[in-house]
N, C-alpha and C positions, 0 to 999 in steps of 0.2 A: 618703374623699374622694368627694364626689358628682359624677356627670357634669356637665360644663359645658354649658349649653344654647346652641344656635347663636346666638341673638339677643344673647348676652353678649359675643361675640367677632366683631364685624363684619369682614367681609373687604373690604379696600380695593381697588377697581378690578376690571377684567376680567382674568382670568388664563387662559393657555393650559396645559392639563394633557395630558401624554402618559402613557398607560398602556402600558408596555413589557412585553409578554408577557401577553396576555389569556387565560390558561387559566381554571381554575375560579374561583380567588379573584380574580385580576386582572380577569376577565370580570365577576364579580359587582360589584366596585367600579366598573368602567366603565359597566355598565348602570345601576347606582344613581346615579352622577353624571349620566348622561344624563337620567335621570327626575327627579331631585330638585335638580339644580344646572344647569338648562338654560342659564343665562347664561354658563357657563364654555365656552371653546373646547376641545374634547376630541378627541384622536386616540388611536387604539388600534392596537397593532402585535401581530402573531403571526408565527410562523415559517413558516406555511403559508397560501397564498392562500385555500384552501377554508374555513379557520377564520374568515377575515375576513368571509365572506358574511353570517354571523349579525349581526354589528355593523353592517355596511353597510346591511342591510335595516332596521335601526332608525334610520337617518339619522345614524350616528356616522361621522366621518371615520376612514379606515383607511389603514395603510401596512405595507409589509414592511421598511421601512428604519428601524431603531432609531436610528441616528445622526442622520438628518435629522429624525426626529420629536422627539428630545431637543433638537436645535438650535433648533426653533421653539417650544419649550415654556418656560414659567416654572417649572412644577412637573413633576418626572419621577417617576412611580409605578412602581417596579420590581416586576413581578409574575412574573418567571421562577422556575424551580426553583432551589433553593439552590446546586446544583452548577454552575449556569450563570451565577451572579451575577458572578463575577470577570471572566469573559470578556465579558459584555455591558457591564459598566462600562468595560472596555478599549475596546470599540467606540465607546462614547459619550464617552469622556474628553475629547476635544478640544472637545466641545460643552456641557460641563456647567458652565462658569464662570459664576458669578452665579446659578445655579439652586438650587432646593431639591429634594433627592432623598429619596423616601420608599420604603423597601424593605418589601415584604410577605413576604420570604423568612424563614422561621422557622429558628432554630437556629444562625445565624451570629453570633459574638460581636461586640459593637460595636467592639472594638479591631481586629478583623480588617477590618470594613467601613471603619473610619477609615483603615486602612492602604491599602486598595484605592482609596480616594477621595483619598488624598494627592496634592496636585499638580494636581487637576482644577479647583480654584477653586469647588467647591460651597460655598455660603454656609451651608447647613444640611442635616443629614441625620438621619432618624429610622428606627427600626425600628417598623413598624405592623402589628399583628395584628388584622385585622377577622374577621368570619365571613361565611358565604355569604348571610346575611340582609341584607347590604349591598344586594343586588339589589332588595329591597322596602323599603328604608329602615328596617330593624329590626336592624341589626348592633349587637353589643356589641364595641367596638374598644378595644384597648390600644395605647398608643404610648409609646416611649422614645427620648429624644434620643441621637444618636451624636456629633454635633458641630454647633456653632452653636445658634442659637435661633430657632424659628419656631412656637412653641406656638399662637399665635392661628390661624395658617394651618392647622395640622394639625387643630385643633379645628373650625374652620369647615368644612373639607372633609368630615371624618368624622362630624361631628354631623349633616350632611346625610343621612347614611346610617344613623343610629341614635343611639347614645350612645357617648361616648369618655371614656376615662380616661387621663391622663398619669401614667406610673409610672416608677420607675427600672428599670434593666436586670434587677435581681434578681427583681423581681415580674412582669416581662414573661412569663416562663415559666409562672408560675401563671395569669396572665390567659389565655395561650394554651390551657392545658389546660381551664380553667373555661368559657371563652367561645367559642373557635374549635373545639377538639376537642369542647367541650360540646354542640355542635349534633348531632354523631353520637351522643353519649351519650344525649341527650334522646330522639332518634328511635329509638334502640335500646329504650328503655323503651316508646315508643309502639308499636313492632312487637310487643314481648312482651304489652302490654296488648290489642292487637288479637287476637292469637292466643288469649289467654284468653277474649275475648269471643266469638270464633267457636266455641271449645269449648263455651261455654255456650249457643250457639244463634243468635247474630247472623250475618247474612250478611256477607262480607268488606267490602263497601262501607259497610254500616251500622256495622260495627266501626271502620273507619277514620274515618268522619265523627264518630262519638261520641268516639273517643279524642282526635282533634285538637281538637275543640271543647272537650272537658273540660280538656285541658292548657292551651289558650289562656285559658279562663275562670278556671282555677285561678291562673295566673300574673297575669293582669290583675287579679283580685281582690285577691291579696296585695299587688301593687304599688300599687294604688289605696288600700288601707288602710295601706300602709307597715308591714305586719306581718311577723313572722318566720314562716316556713313552719309551724312547730309550732303557732303560735296558730290558724292556719286549719285545721290538722289536728285540733286539739282541738274545734273547732266542729262537725266532721263526725262525731267519734268518740263515740258514745253508749255508756254502760256496757252491756256484755253484747250489743252490736250486731254486725252483720256487718262493719263497717269495721275495728274493733279486731282481729277474728279474721283479716281479710285482712292487715292491717299486721303482726301478729304472725307470720303465716305467711311473709311476705316477710323479716322480720328473721331467722326461724329458718333461712331459706335463704341468709342472708348478704347481704341487699340493701344495707344501708348500708356494710358493710365492702367489698363488691364495688365500689360506686360510688367510695369514697375510694381504693381501690387503683387504679381505672381513671384517676381524675383525677391521681393521683401518677405514673402512667405506668410 
């Protein structure tokens, strides 16, 4: 299934969005919506006033009151830690009727979420797994329905922050490991490549710039050509050359097996 482009799913009317719990992931989504969906009315909540200063400085409306923020919203994005979800839903329950709830909390079965939302009057709810690149409009987001139907709304919101795939719950875990945890996995490779470059004589800042640009260029090239990674690898790997020696050394050290093991968790 290919990601659905934003212009394919028009979003009808102005909506009020409340991001409840703007930690790392919730904050990335809030900043992304502020930057790339400025026509939405956005409110951000956190548990501590000091945390809200960052969002207020960007011109985002802030609050310490989860219930009041949910009451004034059409779409509630729940960004709190998984162990806080049930309690926060309880706080907001009297104010969720007619709303769409999108939970960013990983690892909670949809049946459990549906039970916690029972009786609240929520018209639709989804588990949504973006990644931190939502902040710059480059997230790969996976979403799975819990109850009700609001596919167009989910796609409209999160395609503003990158690309979005709607999947069943079974595949949501795979999407999280590849795309959300995958940010850390990719950057761990970047760190290792930088260390190798420094060992060969580059200054740290030079190694960092070179690795980041090379990773970006490699991904953009393969995506632009619609090619499998191995096809682009073949274009770089000349017989008897240094690239094949490097690739073979990585494989001898367990590179592919280690990545697959990491993704499987």
